[in-house]
N, C-alpha and C positions, 0 to 999 in steps of 0.2 A: 799547287801553283796556279795563280790566277791567269797566267799566260800560257797558251798552247801553241806550239810551233809545228805545223804539219808540212813537211817538205818532200817533194819528189827527190829522187837520188840521182839516177843516171842522167848526165848532161845538164844537171841542175846543181847538185852539190859534189858529185863525184864524176870522174871523166876517164874514159879509156885513152890510151896513147893516141889513137886516131882523132879523138875529139878535143885534145888539149888546146889547140889553136895557139901555139906558142909562136907568135909572129914577131916578137921582139928579137934583137940580137942575142945570140946564145949567152953571152956574158951577163945579160940582164934578165935572163929567164928566172922565174921564181923557183925556190927549192920545193920539191914535191915529196909528199908522203904517200906510199902505197897503202891503200886501205882494202884491197881485195886481191887474193891469189886464187887462181883456178888452174887445176891440173899442174901444179908446181910452177906456174908462171904468173908474174905480176900482171894484173888486169885493170885495176881502177886506181885513180889518184885524186888527191886534192893538194892544194898548196899547204905548206907547214903553217902559214899564217891562218888559213881557213880552219885548219885542225885545231889551233889554239882558240880561235873564236868559237868554234862549236863546243869545245870543252868548257869554256867560260859560260856559254849559254845554259848549260845544265844547272848552274847556280841560280838562274833567274826564271827559267821557263821549263815547261814539260815539252821536251823535244820528241816528236813522233815521226820516224821515217815512214814515208807514204809512197809506195812503189807499185808498179805493175809487175814486178818480179814475182816469181813463185816463192814460197817459203824457203825452199832449198837454196835458191839463188840468193835470196836476201841474207840468209844466215851465214853465208861465207864472207860477207862484208864485215870488216873489223873497223868500225868507226871510232874516232877518238872520243875520249870522255867516258862517263859511266854508261853501262849497257842500258839502252832505252827500255823503260817498263812496258811501253806499248809500241807496236808497229803495225802498219797497215800494208798487207801484201795482196797480190793477185788483183790489183786495181780495186780493192775494197772487199774482195771475196773472203779474205781471212783477216780477222782482227787478233793480233798476237798479244797475249798478256804474259810477260816474262818468258817469251819465246814459244808459247803454246797457243794454238788457235782456240778462240772462244767458240764452243760448239753451238751455243744458242744463236750467236751472230751469224755463223755460217749457215745454219738452218734457215734463218730469216731470208738471207740472200738467195739461197737456192730456190726457196718457195716463190720469191719475186720473179726470178728468171723463168721458172716454169710457167708462170701465169702471164708474163708480159712480152715475151719475144720468141722468135723462132728457135728451135732447139739447136744445140751445138752440132749435132750430127748433120743437120741440113747444111750448115755453113761449112763444115769440114768437107763434105761431098762436093760442094761448089768450088772450094779452093783447089781440091785435088783435080777436079775436072778441067778447070780453066787456067791454072798456073802452067807456064811454059818451062819445060826442063832446061831450056837454054839459059834462063836466068834464075830458076829456083834452085836453092841449095839445100834447104831443110824445111820440113813442115812439122810443126810442133803443136801439141795441145797442152795448155797450162792449167793444172789443178782441176781438170774436167770442167772448166768455167769458160775459157775462151781459146782462140787459136792464133797462131802467128807463123809467118813465113820468114825465113832468112834468104835474102836474094843478093844477086850481083847488081848493085844499084845502077851502075853505068849501062847495063843491058835491059833494065826494067822499063817497059813502055809506060809513059805517064798516063796514056789513055786507059790502060788496063786498070790502074789504081782508081781512076775516076769512075769507070764502069763498075768496079767492085763496090765502091762507096755507095753508088746509087742503088745497086742491088741490095746491099746490106741495109740501107736506110729503110727500105720498104718492109724489112723483116725485124725492125727494132734493134739493129746492130750498128756500131760505129767502126769506121776504118781509120787507122792512124799509121802514117809512114814515119818511122824514126830510124835514121841511119840506114842500116842494112835490113831492118825488120819491118814487116807490115803486120799490124795487129788488127784482128777482127774481134771486137769486144761487145757484149750485150749492153745496150743503153742503160738498163737498170743497175749494171755492175759499175759502181762509181766510188771514187775516193771520197767524194764529198759526204756521202751517206755515213761512211765509217767515221769521218772527222766529226760530223754532227753528233754521232753517238758518243764519241769520246769526250766531246765538250760537255755533253749532258752528264756523263758519268763523273767527270772530274770537277764540274762546276766552273770551268774556265770562263773568265770575264772578257778575255781578248784572244782572238785566234789569228795567227799569222800563217802565210803559206807561200810557196814558190813552186814553179814548174815551167817546163819548156814546150810541152807537146799538147796536141789536141786533147789527149786523155787527161790533161791537167786543168783544162778550162773550167770544168765543174768544181774542182777543188778551189781554184782561185776565186770563183764567184761565191763560194760558201764561206770564205774567211773574211775577217774584218779588214785586214790589210795584206797585200800580196805583192810579189815581184816576179817578173819573168826576165830571163837573160836576153841578150841581143842575138841569139841563135835559136834554131828549132822551129817547129811548125807554127807556134804562136807568133814568133817574130816574123817569119816568112809571110804570114798572112796579115801582119799588122794588127793582130787581135789586141783588144784593149777593153778595160772596164774601169768604172770610176775609182774603185779602191785599189787598182793595180798599177804599179809603176813599171814601165818598160825601161830596163837598164841598157846602157850602151855596150857594156862589156860582153865579150864572147869567150867561149871556152872556159878553161879552168879559172881564169881571173874573174869570170862572172860568178862562179861558185864562191870565190872568196868574198866578192862584193855582197852576195846574198847572205852569207853567214854574218857579215858585218852589219847589214841592215836588220837581220833578225835580232842580234844582240843589242844594238842601239835601241830598237823599238821596244824590245822586251824590258829593258832597263827603265824605260819611261813609264811602264806599267799600263794598266787598262785605261786610265784617264788620258795620259799623254800620248798613248799609242793609237787612240781613235781619232 
């Protein structure tokens, strides 16, 4: 396939019930397809139209789910269309080939982290020491690569997040607030590096991407054309780049619009899509 489509998943293509943003009258709400079940409960959705668009995309482009989720969290998603040959998990820490992590890629990533930023243990200790039990609900480590907190968003002091970001910046880490989760991620751990590796392996002539959070900025800067929805960290900060289109849609309808843009641009091919 000459076209590679690398897309973030949560709050970009798939949405939890809380993130759907169904602001229209109930009778006009789009039909939804559940694409993730967790502990016997439906968890993530896309519109049925978006599901068909994503299925059609497989005939034209190589679709690569590109997520900060762990491998276990990613593999419980049941996306429409054929199973992706490649997927990028743990923010680029794992490159899956037919569902299995590429050991050479993971080794390269861990070597970079060891040489370019503070160790995970130092960041863990800081989070545990400074997070307030009043608003902290869970503290997790993902794939031994990065850490995240689950918080009560309405109780979370904005100043604490800013102070954490400044502390992390000096140690080669990035902080991202997404819904009820605060991520602390090493700067060398990027989706863009994994996308570039896949473009090299597959010989893709055109790369497309989409994402909503600060952790997706490097991905969007790495692709030839990209889109961001009208919600999320990037929209809140009015982040933009020359090859990136800011969409007005919010919530699950933004996911449908992104899937439509992917398919339209992929069908134009490398010449028309650039």
